[in-house]
Structure formats: structure tokens, C-alpha cells
N, C-alpha and C positions, 0 to 999 in steps of 0.2 A: 504494500500500500504506500502510495506516495504522500509525503507530508508537505510537499511544496505549496499547495494551496493554503495550508494552515500557517506556514511560515510567512508567506506573502501577505496573508490577511492580518497576521499579528504585526508585521512591520508597518503595513498601511494604516492600521488603526492607531498604533502608537505615534506615528508621525502626524496623523490627522489630529489626534488629541493634543499634541504639543503645539500645533499651529493655531487651532481654534481657541484654546485657552490663552488669554493674554498673560504676559509676564507680570507677576505681582511686584509691588513696590519693595517689599522686604523679602528678599530671597532666602535669607538665613532662617527666618521663622517658618518657612515652608519645607524645611529639610526633612522633617518626619513624614509629612504627607508624600513627598517625592519618593522617599525610600519605600514606603508602603506600596505606592503605585508600581515602582520598578519590581518589587518582590512579587506582586500579583501578576504582572506581565511575564516575569521570568518563569512562573509556574505553568504557563500555557504549553510551551514545548516539552517541559518535563512530564506533564500529565499525558500529552499526546504520545510521547515515546514510551512511557511506562505502560500505557494501556495496550500498545501493540507489541511490547517486549522487543523493541527494535533499537537500532542505532542509526545515526545520521552522519554521513561523510560529505563535507563541503570541500570541493577541489577548485582552486583558483587557477586562472590561466597563468602561464609563466610570467612572472614579474620581471625577471632579469634574463634576457636572452643574450647569450654570448656565442661566438662561433664554435666553442668547444663543448659547452654544456648549458642546459636550461635548468633553472631553479624553479621547481614546482612546490606549491604550498597546499597542504590539505589539512583540514580540521576534522577530527572524529569526535562526535558528541555522543558518548555512551551514557549509561545510567549514572556512573560515578561523576563524570564531569557535569552533567545536567543537574545532579542533586547538589553539587557544591555551590553553584551560583545562587539559588534561592536561600540556602542555609546561610551563606555568607552575608547576603543582604538582610536576612531576618535577624542575625546576630548584630549587625551594624545598627 
């Protein structure tokens, strides 16, 4: 099962929410609210991947292309790495 629509929808909604809501005058007083919002948003991919018992690999195009070698970057988001982000945000 492809999780691409879920990831695209999550990115779209988080970017839309950040552009619709105007910046508050006192950014330091809204730190708690921002951390709670980021924690909730970060649990969406965690729940999607835990329900499917799956992992996600993101492969980027070669960023550095030389005549002798190409450097490819890929991120693997498994259960451990996806669990770390919400827990770290919750502790913060």
C-alpha cells in the first residue's frame, strides 16, 4: 500500500495551516501551542506506518554529480525512527 497520498496530504495541510494563521505578536508565548501542534502532526505518519506494519524509504536524486561517482541520499523511516520524533517532541 502506498503512503504517498497520506504524506502529501499531511504536508499540504501543515503548510496551509501555517499560511492561513497569521503570525502572533508574541512568538515566545506560543511555544507550547506550537510544540503540541508539531507533536500531533508528527503522529500522523507514525500511526499510518504502524497500522500497516511497514517502513518508508525516501530516495533523493543525486545531489552531487561528479565524473567518477554520484552521491545518493536515502532516508529509511522505520518504526524506531518514527517513534523517536513524537516522543522527543512530547518530552520537549
